N, C-alpha and C positions, 0 to 999 in steps of 0.2 A: 714543876720538875718534869712536866709534859709537854709535850708537843715541840716542834720546830719553829725556831723564830728566825728574820731573816738572817741574822748573824751568823747563824748555822748554815743556812744555804750558801753564803757568802765565803764561808771557811769551807764549806765542801766544792765549792766550783775554785776556788784556788787551787786547793790540793788535785781536782782532778785536771785543772791546766798544768798543774807540774809533772804530774805521773803521765798525762798521756800526749802533751804539746797543744796546743790551741788551733792547732792544722787539722788533728784527727778528729778533736770535740764535734766538729757538724757533722761529719760523715759519719761518728757513732749513735750520734741523734738522730740521723736519719735511717740508719739500718734499726733501731730500738722502733721507731715509729714506722716503719715498714713491716715489720717482725708484730707489731702490735696490732696493723691493720689486718693482716694475715691470720691471725690468731682469731680477733673478733669475727671475719668472716668464715670460718673455719666450725666456731662455737655456734654460728647464725644456720650455717649448714647442718650440723647435728641438730639443731633445734628443730628444722624445719622437716629433717628427714624422720625424727622420731616421732614427730606430730603426725605425718603421712602414716607413718607404720603403726600409729595407733590406732587410725581411723580406720584403714584397710584389712585389719586383721578382725574376726567377730571376737564378740567377747564369751570368755570361758567361765564355766560356773555352774 
């Protein structure tokens, strides 16, 4: 009763094709991938910015 199997993914794919049509699915997948890349880049930028601000501030205490 845990985890997804191949049948679950197949049913999900069929439902998505029925809802959105086969022509829009590649565009949607491309948009999701692009959004994930942007999010990953922003997170990396935030991590680097936090690291540089930690090293430039003198320790308090």
